Backbone as a printed PyTorch tensor [residue, N CA C, xyz], in Angstrom:
tensor([[[ -1.5030,  22.6320,  15.4190],
         [ -2.2440,  23.1810,  14.2760],
         [ -1.8530,  22.4880,  12.9460]],

        [[ -2.8490,  22.2840,  12.1220],
         [ -2.6480,  21.7030,  10.8030],
         [ -2.9670,  22.7600,   9.7410]],

        [[ -2.0310,  23.0140,   8.8590],
         [ -2.2430,  23.9770,   7.8380],
         [ -3.1010,  23.4150,   6.7130]],

        [[ -4.2660,  23.9810,   6.4840],
         [ -5.1390,  23.5360,   5.4550],
         [ -4.9090,  24.2620,   4.1500]],

        [[ -4.3080,  25.3970,   4.1820],
         [ -4.0450,  26.1540,   2.9610],
         [ -3.1570,  25.3480,   2.0180]],

        [[ -3.6830,  25.0090,   0.8940],
         [ -2.9190,  24.2470,  -0.1170],
         [ -2.9150,  22.7350,   0.1230]],

        [[ -3.4900,  22.2510,   1.2520],
         [ -3.4770,  20.8230,   1.5100],
         [ -4.4350,  20.1060,   0.5360]],

        [[ -3.9840,  18.9660,   0.0400],
         [ -4.7910,  18.1600,  -0.8830],
         [ -5.5970,  17.1160,  -0.0590]],

        [[ -6.9170,  17.2790,  -0.0690],
         [ -7.7800,  16.4370,   0.7630],
         [ -8.7840,  15.7220,  -0.1400]],

        [[ -8.8590,  14.4100,   0.0240],
         [ -9.8680,  13.6250,  -0.6730],
         [-11.0610,  13.4430,   0.2480]],

        [[-12.2540,  13.8470,  -0.1950],
         [-13.4790,  13.6900,   0.5510],
         [-14.3040,  12.5910,  -0.0990]],

        [[-14.5020,  11.5220,   0.5900],
         [-15.3050,  10.3820,   0.0940],
         [-16.7240,  10.5470,   0.6340]],

        [[-17.7010,  10.3940,  -0.2570],
         [-19.1000,  10.6800,   0.1140],
         [-19.3500,  12.1610,  -0.0170]],

        [[-18.6720,  12.7710,  -1.0070],
         [-18.6980,  14.2260,  -1.1480],
         [-20.0010,  14.7790,  -1.6870]],

        [[-20.9010,  13.9130,  -2.1760],
         [-22.1960,  14.4010,  -2.6610],
         [-23.2540,  14.3200,  -1.5820]],

        [[-22.8990,  13.7430,  -0.4040],
         [-23.8710,  13.6010,   0.6770],
         [-24.0480,  14.9150,   1.4680]],

        [[-25.0560,  14.9040,   2.2990],
         [-25.3930,  16.1010,   3.0780],
         [-24.3090,  16.6290,   3.9360]],

        [[-23.5320,  15.7260,   4.5890],
         [-22.4620,  16.1750,   5.4210],
         [-21.1210,  16.2610,   4.6310]],

        [[-20.8710,  15.2820,   3.7790],
         [-19.6730,  15.2780,   2.9930],
         [-19.5290,  16.5130,   2.1520]],

        [[-20.6170,  16.9360,   1.5110],
         [-20.5730,  18.1390,   0.6460],
         [-20.2350,  19.3640,   1.4730]],

        [[-20.7870,  19.4250,   2.6590],
         [-20.5270,  20.6120,   3.5330],
         [-19.1010,  20.6010,   4.0530]],

        [[-18.5640,  19.4390,   4.3820],
         [-17.1860,  19.3590,   4.8140],
         [-16.2620,  19.7470,   3.6950]],

        [[-16.5410,  19.2740,   2.4860],
         [-15.7270,  19.6380,   1.3400],
         [-15.7130,  21.1350,   1.1090]],

        [[-16.8950,  21.7390,   1.1850],
         [-16.9800,  23.2190,   0.9820],
         [-16.2710,  23.9900,   2.0800]],

        [[-16.3610,  23.4930,   3.2890],
         [-15.6970,  24.1490,   4.4050],
         [-14.1700,  24.0500,   4.2850]],

        [[-13.6960,  22.8870,   3.8730],
         [-12.2440,  22.7340,   3.5980],
         [-11.7490,  23.6980,   2.5550]],

        [[-12.5480,  23.7940,   1.4600],
         [-12.1450,  24.7140,   0.3910],
         [-12.1740,  26.1470,   0.8740]],

        [[-13.1130,  26.5160,   1.7590],
         [-13.1590,  27.8970,   2.2450],
         [-11.9260,  28.2150,   3.0680]],

        [[-11.2470,  27.1960,   3.5740],
         [-10.0390,  27.4120,   4.3840],
         [ -8.7790,  27.1850,   3.5580]],

        [[ -8.9520,  27.0670,   2.2490],
         [ -7.7840,  27.0360,   1.3590],
         [ -7.3120,  25.6500,   0.9280]],

        [[ -8.0430,  24.5950,   1.3050],
         [ -7.6430,  23.2630,   0.8830],
         [ -7.9920,  23.0160,  -0.5520]],

        [[ -7.2550,  22.1170,  -1.1830],
         [ -7.5810,  21.6350,  -2.5330],
         [ -8.3190,  20.3090,  -2.3510]],

        [[ -9.6200,  20.2850,  -2.6950],
         [-10.4620,  19.1590,  -2.4100],
         [-10.7320,  18.3060,  -3.6420]],

        [[-10.4260,  17.0100,  -3.5120],
         [-10.7660,  16.0330,  -4.5390],
         [-12.0390,  15.3130,  -3.9930]],

        [[-13.0090,  15.1390,  -4.8660],
         [-14.2830,  14.5430,  -4.4040],
         [-14.5080,  13.1850,  -4.9990]],

        [[-15.0030,  12.2650,  -4.1750],
         [-15.4030,  10.9350,  -4.6380],
         [-16.7990,  10.6470,  -4.0830]],

        [[-17.6220,  10.0160,  -4.8790],
         [-18.9570,   9.6950,  -4.4320],
         [-19.5220,   8.5840,  -5.3030]],

        [[-20.5150,   7.8990,  -4.7360],
         [-21.1680,   6.8440,  -5.4920],
         [-21.8450,   7.3910,  -6.7660]],

        [[-22.3470,   8.6250,  -6.6400],
         [-23.0030,   9.2570,  -7.8000],
         [-22.0420,   9.5410,  -8.9340]],

        [[-20.7600,   9.5950,  -8.5890],
         [-19.7110,   9.8130,  -9.6010],
         [-19.2460,   8.4740, -10.1710]],

        [[-19.9040,   7.3900,  -9.7500],
         [-19.5340,   6.0910, -10.2850],
         [-18.4830,   5.3570,  -9.4610]],

        [[-18.2120,   5.8320,  -8.2830],
         [-17.1520,   5.2030,  -7.4460],
         [-17.7930,   4.2690,  -6.4280]],

        [[-17.7920,   2.9950,  -6.7130],
         [-18.2980,   1.9900,  -5.7510],
         [-17.1280,   1.5260,  -4.8860]],

        [[-16.9870,   2.1550,  -3.7590],
         [-15.7990,   1.9050,  -2.9000],
         [-15.8850,   0.6280,  -2.1060]],

        [[-16.9290,  -0.1880,  -2.3480],
         [-16.9590,  -1.5280,  -1.7930],
         [-15.9520,  -2.3990,  -2.5030]],

        [[-15.4960,  -1.9640,  -3.6590],
         [-14.5000,  -2.7130,  -4.4670],
         [-13.1110,  -2.1720,  -4.1440]],

        [[-12.2050,  -2.9810,  -3.5600],
         [-10.8580,  -2.4710,  -3.2380],
         [-10.1180,  -1.9080,  -4.4630]],

        [[-10.4520,  -2.4510,  -5.6430],
         [ -9.7820,  -1.9510,  -6.8440],
         [-10.1830,  -0.5360,  -7.1420]],

        [[-11.4410,  -0.1620,  -6.8230],
         [-11.9240,   1.2080,  -7.0360],
         [-11.2760,   2.1200,  -5.9860]],

        [[-11.1640,   1.6740,  -4.7700],
         [-10.4530,   2.4320,  -3.7450],
         [ -9.0350,   2.7670,  -4.2110]],

        [[ -8.3890,   1.7350,  -4.7210],
         [ -6.9930,   1.9200,  -5.2370],
         [ -6.9330,   2.9230,  -6.3690]],

        [[ -7.9320,   2.8790,  -7.2250],
         [ -7.9930,   3.7760,  -8.3810],
         [ -8.2280,   5.2330,  -7.9490]],

        [[ -9.1560,   5.4370,  -7.0590],
         [ -9.4870,   6.7770,  -6.5840],
         [ -8.2880,   7.3900,  -5.9210]],

        [[ -7.6210,   6.6680,  -5.0540],
         [ -6.4410,   7.2120,  -4.3770],
         [ -5.2940,   7.4810,  -5.3530]],

        [[ -5.0760,   6.5680,  -6.2800],
         [ -4.0280,   6.7760,  -7.2770],
         [ -4.3120,   7.9840,  -8.1660]],

        [[ -5.5640,   8.1180,  -8.6030],
         [ -5.9110,   9.2280,  -9.4820],
         [ -5.7730,  10.5900,  -8.7340]],

        [[ -6.1760,  10.6050,  -7.4660],
         [ -6.0230,  11.8420,  -6.7090],
         [ -4.5240,  12.2280,  -6.5900]],

        [[ -3.7120,  11.2710,  -6.2810],
         [ -2.2940,  11.5340,  -6.1300],
         [ -1.6840,  11.9470,  -7.4810]],

        [[ -2.1180,  11.2710,  -8.5690],
         [ -1.5580,  11.5870,  -9.8860],
         [ -1.9600,  12.9760, -10.2880]],

        [[ -3.1970,  13.4150,  -9.9950],
         [ -3.6900,  14.7260, -10.4330],
         [ -3.0400,  15.8500,  -9.6210]],

        [[ -2.8690,  15.6300,  -8.3280],
         [ -2.4670,  16.7290,  -7.4570],
         [ -1.0120,  16.5910,  -6.9180]],

        [[ -0.4220,  15.4380,  -7.1900],
         [  0.9850,  15.2670,  -6.8070],
         [  1.1940,  14.7870,  -5.3930]],

        [[  0.1200,  14.6990,  -4.6050],
         [  0.2610,  14.2310,  -3.2430],
         [ -1.1250,  14.1010,  -2.6400]],

        [[ -1.1910,  13.5040,  -1.4250],
         [ -2.4400,  13.4130,  -0.6980],
         [ -2.0820,  13.7420,   0.7560]],

        [[ -2.7440,  14.7830,   1.3070],
         [ -2.4630,  15.2530,   2.6440],
         [ -3.5830,  14.9140,   3.6220]],

        [[ -4.7470,  14.6050,   3.1390],
         [ -5.8850,  14.3050,   4.0540],
         [ -6.9350,  13.4860,   3.3710]],

        [[ -7.6430,  12.7280,   4.1820],
         [ -8.7410,  11.8690,   3.6910],
         [ -9.9120,  12.0290,   4.6850]],

        [[-11.0530,  12.3720,   4.1390],
         [-12.3110,  12.4510,   4.9380],
         [-13.2630,  11.4050,   4.3970]],

        [[-13.6720,  10.4950,   5.2680],
         [-14.5620,   9.4040,   4.8860],
         [-15.9690,   9.7290,   5.4030]],

        [[-16.7810,  10.2770,   4.5160],
         [-18.1480,  10.7230,   4.9250],
         [-19.2220,   9.9270,   4.2430]],

        [[-18.8860,   8.8150,   3.6510],
         [-19.8870,   7.9780,   2.9710],
         [-20.5510,   7.0790,   4.0150]],

        [[-21.7740,   6.6430,   3.6980],
         [-22.4550,   5.7300,   4.6230],
         [-23.8850,   5.4490,   4.1700]],

        [[-24.4340,   4.3960,   4.6760],
         [-25.7950,   4.0150,   4.4620],
         [-26.4390,   3.6650,   5.7970]],

        [[-27.7730,   3.7710,   5.8830],
         [-28.4500,   3.4420,   7.1390],
         [-29.6570,   2.5160,   6.8630]],

        [[-29.9950,   1.7570,   7.8690],
         [-31.1750,   0.8620,   7.7920],
         [-31.8940,   0.9130,   9.1250]],

        [[-33.2150,   0.8310,   9.0940],
         [-34.0110,   0.8800,  10.2770],
         [-34.8150,  -0.4120,  10.4440]],

        [[-35.1950,  -0.7130,  11.6360],
         [-36.0540,  -1.8640,  11.9100],
         [-35.5500,  -2.7010,  13.0340]],

        [[-36.3960,  -3.6270,  13.5110],
         [-35.9950,  -4.5490,  14.5940],
         [-34.8990,  -5.4810,  14.1980]],

        [[-34.0520,  -5.8070,  15.1070],
         [-32.9490,  -6.7080,  14.8270],
         [-33.4620,  -8.0550,  14.3580]],

        [[-34.5800,  -8.5090,  14.8550],
         [-35.1100,  -9.8080,  14.4600],
         [-35.6420,  -9.8430,  13.0500]],

        [[-35.8270,  -8.6830,  12.4580],
         [-36.3490,  -8.6080,  11.0740],
         [-35.2960,  -8.3300,  10.0340]],

        [[-34.0230,  -8.2500,  10.4430],
         [-32.9740,  -7.9210,   9.4960],
         [-32.7760,  -8.9900,   8.4480]],

        [[-32.6320,  -8.5310,   7.2300],
         [-32.3020,  -9.4300,   6.1080],
         [-30.7720,  -9.5240,   5.9700]],

        [[-30.2460, -10.6810,   5.6130],
         [-28.7700, -10.8020,   5.4620],
         [-28.1930,  -9.7640,   4.4790]],

        [[-28.9200,  -9.5040,   3.3930],
         [-28.3770,  -8.5290,   2.4200],
         [-28.2810,  -7.1300,   3.0200]],

        [[-29.1640,  -6.8020,   3.9390],
         [-29.1170,  -5.4690,   4.5230],
         [-27.8910,  -5.3760,   5.4620]],

        [[-27.6650,  -6.4120,   6.2360],
         [-26.4880,  -6.4780,   7.1100],
         [-25.1860,  -6.3850,   6.2700]],

        [[-25.1270,  -7.1470,   5.1960],
         [-23.9490,  -7.1660,   4.3090],
         [-23.7000,  -5.7560,   3.7730]],

        [[-24.7640,  -5.0740,   3.3210],
         [-24.5800,  -3.7420,   2.7380],
         [-24.1380,  -2.7320,   3.7900]],

        [[-24.7030,  -2.7960,   4.9640],
         [-24.3030,  -1.8470,   6.0050],
         [-22.8280,  -1.9980,   6.3530]],

        [[-22.3630,  -3.1980,   6.5110],
         [-20.9620,  -3.4030,   6.8700],
         [-20.0370,  -3.1460,   5.7030]],

        [[-20.4780,  -3.5030,   4.4740],
         [-19.6340,  -3.2490,   3.2800],
         [-19.3620,  -1.7450,   3.1100]],

        [[-20.3830,  -0.9110,   3.2750],
         [-20.2280,   0.5110,   3.0360],
         [-19.6510,   1.2260,   4.2550]],

        [[-20.2500,   0.9400,   5.4210],
         [-19.9100,   1.7350,   6.6410],
         [-18.5910,   1.2750,   7.2810]],

        [[-18.2420,   0.0040,   7.1230],
         [-17.0700,  -0.5130,   7.8310],
         [-15.9740,  -0.9350,   6.8590]],

        [[-16.2420,  -1.9110,   6.0220],
         [-15.2030,  -2.4790,   5.2490],
         [-14.5630,  -1.5020,   4.2670]],

        [[-15.3820,  -0.7540,   3.5470],
         [-14.8350,   0.1790,   2.5620],
         [-14.0590,   1.2760,   3.2600]],

        [[-14.5090,   1.7290,   4.4650],
         [-13.7810,   2.7440,   5.1950],
         [-12.4420,   2.2070,   5.6660]],

        [[-12.4360,   0.9760,   6.1380],
         [-11.1570,   0.3360,   6.5330],
         [-10.2090,   0.2590,   5.3380]],

        [[-10.7500,  -0.1510,   4.1990],
         [ -9.9240,  -0.2640,   3.0160],
         [ -9.3170,   1.0890,   2.5810]],

        [[-10.0860,   2.1310,   2.7050],
         [ -9.5960,   3.4840,   2.3920],
         [ -8.4810,   3.8360,   3.3490]],

        [[ -8.6310,   3.5660,   4.6150],
         [ -7.6070,   3.9020,   5.5990],
         [ -6.3290,   3.1260,   5.3180]],

        [[ -6.5010,   1.8490,   5.0140],
         [ -5.3250,   0.9960,   4.7320],
         [ -4.5950,   1.4630,   3.4870]],

        [[ -5.3660,   1.6390,   2.4070],
         [ -4.6830,   1.9580,   1.1350],
         [ -4.1590,   3.3730,   1.0600]],

        [[ -4.6990,   4.2650,   1.8940],
         [ -4.1940,   5.6760,   1.8520],
         [ -2.9010,   5.8290,   2.6270]],

        [[ -2.5460,   4.8580,   3.4380],
         [ -1.3720,   5.0320,   4.3100],
         [ -0.0960,   5.4080,   3.5840]],

        [[  0.2720,   4.7320,   2.4760],
         [  1.5200,   5.1440,   1.8310],
         [  1.5330,   6.5750,   1.3190]],

        [[  0.4200,   7.0490,   0.8440],
         [  0.3340,   8.4260,   0.3410],
         [  0.4470,   9.3990,   1.5110]],

        [[ -0.2560,   9.1310,   2.5960],
         [ -0.2560,  10.0220,   3.7660],
         [  1.1090,   9.9920,   4.4510]],

        [[  1.7370,   8.8210,   4.5050],
         [  3.0570,   8.7130,   5.1010],
         [  4.0620,   9.5510,   4.3140]],

        [[  3.8990,   9.5410,   2.9680],
         [  4.8050,  10.3920,   2.1180],
         [  4.5840,  11.8480,   2.4480]],

        [[  3.3270,  12.2510,   2.6520],
         [  3.0170,  13.6160,   3.0000],
         [  3.7320,  14.0170,   4.3240]],

        [[  3.7020,  13.1030,   5.2710],
         [  4.3790,  13.3620,   6.5570],
         [  5.8900,  13.5200,   6.3720]],

        [[  6.4530,  12.6410,   5.5770],
         [  7.9140,  12.7400,   5.3270],
         [  8.3050,  14.0510,   4.6760]],

        [[  7.3500,  14.6210,   3.9100],
         [  7.6060,  15.9170,   3.2700],
         [  7.3860,  17.0970,   4.1940]],

        [[  7.0530,  16.7980,   5.4610],
         [  6.9590,  17.8600,   6.4360],
         [  5.5490,  18.3940,   6.6540]],

        [[  4.5540,  17.7410,   6.0730],
         [  3.1550,  18.1650,   6.2970],
         [  2.5440,  17.3500,   7.4230]],

        [[  1.2880,  17.6050,   7.7200],
         [  0.5900,  16.9790,   8.8610],
         [ -0.6500,  16.2450,   8.3880]],

        [[ -0.4530,  15.0760,   7.7420],
         [ -1.5780,  14.3580,   7.1170],
         [ -2.5840,  13.8160,   8.1590]],

        [[ -3.7820,  13.6260,   7.6890],
         [ -4.8480,  13.1920,   8.5620],
         [ -5.8810,  12.3870,   7.8710]],

        [[ -6.6310,  11.5590,   8.6420],
         [ -7.7900,  10.8590,   8.1930],
         [ -8.9380,  11.2430,   9.1490]],

        [[-10.1340,  11.4970,   8.6060],
         [-11.2830,  11.7370,   9.4000],
         [-12.3470,  10.6930,   9.0920]],

        [[-12.8520,  10.0230,  10.0930],
         [-13.9700,   9.1190,   9.9430],
         [-15.2000,   9.6800,  10.6770]],

        [[-16.3790,   9.2070,  10.3150],
         [-17.6270,   9.6750,  10.8900],
         [-18.4160,   8.4690,  11.3950]],

        [[-18.0700,   7.9780,  12.5590],
         [-18.7950,   6.8150,  13.0550],
         [-20.1080,   7.2650,  13.7250]],

        [[-20.1850,   8.4410,  14.2520],
         [-21.4380,   8.9330,  14.8240],
         [-21.7120,   8.4650,  16.2450]],

        [[-22.6970,   9.0420,  16.8390],
         [-23.0520,   8.7470,  18.2340],
         [-23.4380,   7.3230,  18.4670]],

        [[-23.9160,   6.6120,  17.4480],
         [-24.3380,   5.2300,  17.6010],
         [-23.1520,   4.3400,  17.9150]],

        [[-21.9350,   4.7730,  17.5990],
         [-20.7510,   3.9880,  17.9840],
         [-20.5240,   4.0440,  19.4730]],

        [[-20.9950,   5.0960,  20.1200],
         [-20.8620,   5.1990,  21.5680],
         [-22.0680,   4.6080,  22.2820]],

        [[-23.2490,   4.8590,  21.7250],
         [-24.5260,   4.4100,  22.3470],
         [-25.3770,   3.7650,  21.2590]],

        [[-25.2730,   2.4570,  21.0870],
         [-26.0950,   1.7730,  20.0960],
         [-27.5740,   1.9920,  20.3710]],

        [[-28.3430,   2.1140,  19.2930],
         [-29.7840,   2.5150,  19.3740],
         [-30.6700,   1.3460,  18.9290]],

        [[-31.7010,   1.0770,  19.7200],
         [-32.7180,   0.0760,  19.3590],
         [-33.3660,   0.5360,  18.0460]],

        [[-33.5960,  -0.4230,  17.1230],
         [-34.1190,  -0.0900,  15.8300],
         [-33.0540,   0.2690,  14.8520]],

        [[-31.8310,   0.3490,  15.3420],
         [-30.6530,   0.6230,  14.4840],
         [-29.4850,  -0.2930,  14.8960]],

        [[-29.8340,  -1.5320,  15.2130],
         [-28.8310,  -2.4140,  15.8020],
         [-27.6800,  -2.7000,  14.8320]],

        [[-27.9940,  -3.0440,  13.5900],
         [-26.9310,  -3.3840,  12.6280],
         [-26.1800,  -2.1500,  12.2190]],

        [[-26.8940,  -1.0320,  11.9840],
         [-26.2200,   0.2210,  11.6630],
         [-25.2720,   0.6330,  12.7980]],

        [[-25.7460,   0.5100,  14.0120],
         [-24.9230,   0.8340,  15.1960],
         [-23.6540,   0.0000,  15.2100]],

        [[-23.8390,  -1.3130,  14.9640],
         [-22.7370,  -2.2630,  14.9300],
         [-21.6990,  -1.9280,  13.8790]],

        [[-22.2070,  -1.5590,  12.6670],
         [-21.3150,  -1.2280,  11.5680],
         [-20.4500,   0.0140,  11.8860]],

        [[-21.0190,   0.9540,  12.5550],
         [-20.3040,   2.1600,  12.8960],
         [-19.3940,   1.9320,  14.1260]],

        [[-19.8200,   1.1340,  15.0530],
         [-19.0000,   0.7980,  16.2050],
         [-17.7470,  -0.0010,  15.7620]],

        [[-17.9280,  -0.8380,  14.7390],
         [-16.7940,  -1.5800,  14.2030],
         [-15.7660,  -0.6450,  13.6060]],

        [[-16.1930,   0.3620,  12.8840],
         [-15.3100,   1.3460,  12.3230],
         [-14.6050,   2.1070,  13.4040]],

        [[-15.3270,   2.5160,  14.4540],
         [-14.7210,   3.2630,  15.5310],
         [-13.6500,   2.4640,  16.2600]],

        [[-13.8970,   1.1910,  16.4630],
         [-12.9160,   0.2870,  17.1150],
         [-11.6590,   0.2000,  16.2690]],

        [[-11.8350,   0.0370,  14.9660],
         [-10.6740,  -0.0480,  14.0700],
         [ -9.8460,   1.2270,  14.1780]],

        [[-10.5270,   2.3390,  14.1900],
         [ -9.8180,   3.6360,  14.2080],
         [ -9.0390,   3.7940,  15.4970]],

        [[ -9.5960,   3.4160,  16.6320],
         [ -8.8580,   3.5540,  17.8780],
         [ -7.5130,   2.8290,  17.8480]],

        [[ -7.5160,   1.6050,  17.3260],
         [ -6.3120,   0.8480,  17.2380],
         [ -5.3940,   1.3600,  16.1380]],

        [[ -5.9510,   1.5830,  14.9540],
         [ -5.1160,   2.0220,  13.8280],
         [ -4.4610,   3.3700,  14.0830]],

        [[ -5.1910,   4.2430,  14.8280],
         [ -4.6270,   5.5840,  15.1070],
         [ -3.3170,   5.4890,  15.8600]],

        [[ -3.1730,   4.5450,  16.7340],
         [ -1.9310,   4.3730,  17.4900],
         [ -0.7670,   3.9700,  16.5560]],

        [[ -1.1160,   3.1160,  15.5870],
         [ -0.0860,   2.6420,  14.6380],
         [  0.2620,   3.7650,  13.6250]],

        [[ -0.7200,   4.4580,  13.1230],
         [ -0.5030,   5.4730,  12.0960],
         [  0.2530,   6.6710,  12.6810]],

        [[  0.1010,   6.9060,  13.9770],
         [  0.8000,   8.0070,  14.5920],
         [  2.2770,   7.8850,  14.4400]],

        [[  2.7720,   6.6220,  14.3980],
         [  4.2150,   6.4180,  14.2370],
         [  4.7000,   6.8960,  12.8720]],

        [[  3.7980,   6.9410,  11.9170],
         [  4.1620,   7.4460,  10.5520],
         [  3.7790,   8.9240,  10.4060]],

        [[  3.3850,   9.5710,  11.5040],
         [  3.0330,  10.9630,  11.4580],
         [  1.6520,  11.2500,  10.8960]],

        [[  0.7910,  10.2410,  10.9410],
         [ -0.5720,  10.3960,  10.3860],
         [ -1.5630,  10.4130,  11.5680]],

        [[ -2.4440,  11.4210,  11.5810],
         [ -3.4390,  11.5320,  12.6430],
         [ -4.7770,  11.0070,  12.1070]],

        [[ -5.3970,  10.1600,  12.8660],
         [ -6.7560,   9.6730,  12.5540],
         [ -7.7210,  10.2090,  13.5590]],

        [[ -8.7340,  10.9110,  13.1160],
         [ -9.7200,  11.5500,  13.9540],
         [-11.1070,  11.0030,  13.6420]],

        [[-11.7610,  10.4560,  14.6910],
         [-13.1020,   9.9500,  14.4940],
         [-14.0780,  10.9230,  15.0840]],

        [[-15.0970,  11.2970,  14.2930],
         [-16.1480,  12.2290,  14.7040],
         [-17.4370,  11.4440,  14.9910]],

        [[-18.0660,  11.7590,  16.1440],
         [-19.2700,  11.0300,  16.5210],
         [-20.4310,  11.9560,  16.8690]],

        [[-20.8500,  12.7920,  15.9050],
         [-21.9680,  13.7070,  16.1960],
         [-23.2530,  12.9110,  16.3690]],

        [[-24.2070,  13.5450,  17.0390],
         [-25.5230,  12.9710,  17.1780],
         [-26.2930,  13.0790,  15.8640]],

        [[-27.5920,  12.8040,  15.9330],
         [-28.4480,  12.8460,  14.6980],
         [-28.2900,  14.2460,  14.0740]],

        [[-27.9460,  14.2290,  12.8010],
         [-27.6640,  15.4730,  12.0700],
         [-28.6850,  15.6430,  10.9840]],

        [[-29.1050,  16.8620,  10.7070],
         [-30.1660,  17.1250,   9.7690],
         [-29.7750,  17.0670,   8.2930]],

        [[-29.4140,  15.8390,   7.8640],
         [-29.1740,  15.6010,   6.4590],
         [-30.2330,  14.6660,   5.9480]],

        [[-30.1560,  14.3380,   4.6640],
         [-31.1880,  13.4890,   4.0470],
         [-30.9300,  11.9820,   4.1790]],

        [[-29.8290,  11.6280,   4.9080],
         [-29.4680,  10.2160,   5.0100],
         [-30.6340,   9.3400,   5.5130]],

        [[-31.2930,   9.8080,   6.5580],
         [-32.3860,   9.0200,   7.1460],
         [-33.6060,   8.8940,   6.2180]],

        [[-33.6590,   9.7480,   5.1950],
         [-34.7850,   9.7280,   4.2710],
         [-34.5600,   8.6690,   3.1870]],

        [[-33.4050,   8.1260,   3.0930],
         [-33.0730,   7.1720,   2.0400],
         [-32.4390,   5.9000,   2.6330]],

        [[-33.1270,   5.2080,   3.5520],
         [-32.5390,   3.9910,   4.1270],
         [-32.5530,   2.8400,   3.1390]],

        [[-31.6680,   1.8920,   3.3610],
         [-31.6470,   0.7510,   2.5000],
         [-32.6580,  -0.3040,   2.9600]],

        [[-33.2480,  -0.0960,   4.1560],
         [-34.2930,  -0.9230,   4.6740],
         [-35.0330,  -0.2250,   5.8020]],

        [[-36.3090,  -0.4710,   5.9400],
         [-37.0890,   0.0930,   7.0200],
         [-37.4240,   1.5690,   6.8300]],

        [[-38.0570,   2.1410,   7.8440],
         [-38.4480,   3.5610,   7.8030],
         [-37.9230,   4.2280,   9.0230]],

        [[-37.5120,   5.4540,   8.8920],
         [-36.9110,   6.2100,   9.9900],
         [-37.9570,   6.4620,  11.0830]],

        [[-37.5420,   6.2720,  12.3210],
         [-38.4360,   6.6530,  13.4370],
         [-38.4630,   8.1670,  13.5780]],

        [[-39.2260,   8.6410,  14.5150],
         [-39.2670,  10.0690,  14.7910],
         [-38.0820,  10.4390,  15.6570]],

        [[-37.1560,  11.2040,  15.1240],
         [-36.0040,  11.6440,  15.8800],
         [-36.3140,  12.9230,  16.6400]],

        [[-35.4790,  13.2210,  17.5920],
         [-35.5610,  14.5080,  18.3050],
         [-34.9470,  15.5980,  17.4100]],

        [[-34.6790,  16.7140,  18.0350],
         [-34.0880,  17.8490,  17.2780],
         [-32.7500,  17.4470,  16.6850]],

        [[-32.5560,  17.8230,  15.3940],
         [-31.3130,  17.4170,  14.7050],
         [-30.2870,  18.5080,  14.8350]],

        [[-29.0330,  18.0970,  14.8080],
         [-27.9240,  19.0240,  14.7630],
         [-27.9130,  19.7220,  13.3960]],

        [[-27.4660,  20.9490,  13.3530],
         [-27.3040,  21.6900,  12.1180],
         [-26.1120,  21.1570,  11.3390]],

        [[-26.3040,  20.6430,  10.1140],
         [-25.1950,  20.0200,   9.3910],
         [-24.0590,  21.0210,   9.0600]],

        [[-24.4210,  22.2640,   8.8850],
         [-23.3690,  23.2650,   8.6220],
         [-22.4620,  23.4480,   9.8060]],

        [[-23.0610,  23.4400,  11.0040],
         [-22.2810,  23.5970,  12.2330],
         [-21.4400,  22.3150,  12.5000]],

        [[-22.0280,  21.1710,  12.2090],
         [-21.2890,  19.8930,  12.4000],
         [-20.0940,  19.8790,  11.4520]],

        [[-20.2630,  20.2540,  10.2110],
         [-19.1550,  20.2820,   9.2360],
         [-18.0950,  21.2560,   9.6970]],

        [[-18.4960,  22.4230,  10.1080],
         [-17.5410,  23.4450,  10.5880],
         [-16.7460,  22.9610,  11.7770]],

        [[-17.4420,  22.2770,  12.6870],
         [-16.7830,  21.7370,  13.9020],
         [-15.7320,  20.6970,  13.5250]],

        [[-16.0710,  19.8550,  12.5820],
         [-15.1230,  18.8390,  12.1490],
         [-13.8920,  19.4290,  11.4990]],

        [[-14.0950,  20.4220,  10.6470],
         [-12.9390,  21.0260,   9.9680],
         [-12.1110,  21.8330,  10.9670]],

        [[-12.7310,  22.4740,  11.9570],
         [-11.9760,  23.1560,  12.9920],
         [-11.1240,  22.1620,  13.7460]],

        [[-11.6570,  20.9590,  14.0310],
         [-10.9010,  19.9550,  14.7440],
         [ -9.6890,  19.4930,  13.9170]],

        [[ -9.8860,  19.3940,  12.6040],
         [ -8.7350,  19.0610,  11.7540],
         [ -7.6730,  20.1240,  11.8640]],

        [[ -8.0720,  21.3930,  11.7310],
         [ -7.1240,  22.5010,  11.7460],
         [ -6.4270,  22.6220,  13.0960]],

        [[ -7.1540,  22.3030,  14.1670],
         [ -6.6080,  22.4950,  15.5140],
         [ -5.8220,  21.2730,  16.0100]],

        [[ -5.7200,  20.2520,  15.2390],
         [ -4.9280,  19.0870,  15.6170],
         [ -5.6170,  18.1750,  16.6240]],

        [[ -6.9200,  18.2470,  16.7550],
         [ -7.6420,  17.3820,  17.6940],
         [ -7.5450,  15.9210,  17.2740]],

        [[ -7.6260,  15.0430,  18.2600],
         [ -7.4370,  13.6120,  18.0130],
         [ -8.7070,  12.7960,  18.1950]],

        [[ -9.7740,  13.4120,  18.6730],
         [-11.0290,  12.6950,  18.8470],
         [-12.1740,  13.7130,  18.9550]],

        [[-13.3320,  13.3420,  18.4040],
         [-14.5020,  14.2160,  18.4960],
         [-15.6600,  13.4190,  18.9550]],

        [[-15.8550,  13.2410,  20.2850],
         [-16.9640,  12.4900,  20.8230],
         [-18.2520,  13.2320,  20.6420]],

        [[-19.3550,  12.6110,  20.9200],
         [-20.6540,  13.2320,  20.7200],
         [-20.8220,  14.5220,  21.5400]],

        [[-20.1320,  14.5680,  22.6640],
         [-20.2010,  15.7570,  23.5220],
         [-19.5130,  16.9660,  22.9560]],

        [[-18.7640,  16.7530,  21.8720],
         [-18.0420,  17.8800,  21.2560],
         [-18.9240,  18.6720,  20.2700]],

        [[-20.1810,  18.1820,  20.0630],
         [-21.0460,  18.8080,  19.1050],
         [-22.2410,  19.4920,  19.8020]]])
């Protein structure tokens, strides 16, 4: 079990459909939530901004006990029609910035562990990391890259007392698909309820779970 009461958690992508719900759910369980989002002027593709956000969170609250990375962008279309700029943006936001957050948060989370708490990182690679989807080739690849990094990094971070949990829900009913950086969304099947997805993720944090495959939703 991980105690969320009083835990300081930074939620990245906190203005998004899922990030906002995860932040609210964490607060309902007593966590102190710091929010970061592109709408707040935080372009986390820049490692210097990542450093600033983490430093400011630690400076304001005195520590960092958890990090939830819920930011992301999506693009639709055939693989043969992909523009280089689209691929660059997908990987910069979905993969590289998430990796940078995990890397730069390590000293803060390790300090939390040394102080006797149970620090964690949550990533949201989604079902496409397990089953890449036609029409979403580059998006699937960007999320699969993040998931692969997490599998390996989690083994290393465990030595410092830090748990990394990757969540891979199926298509969830948020507005992400309505604002792609390229292409138009295909017709999806029934969407998962974002409130239930957020609650399931926070329950997994509290219960000490180490992985949330698509079958967990």
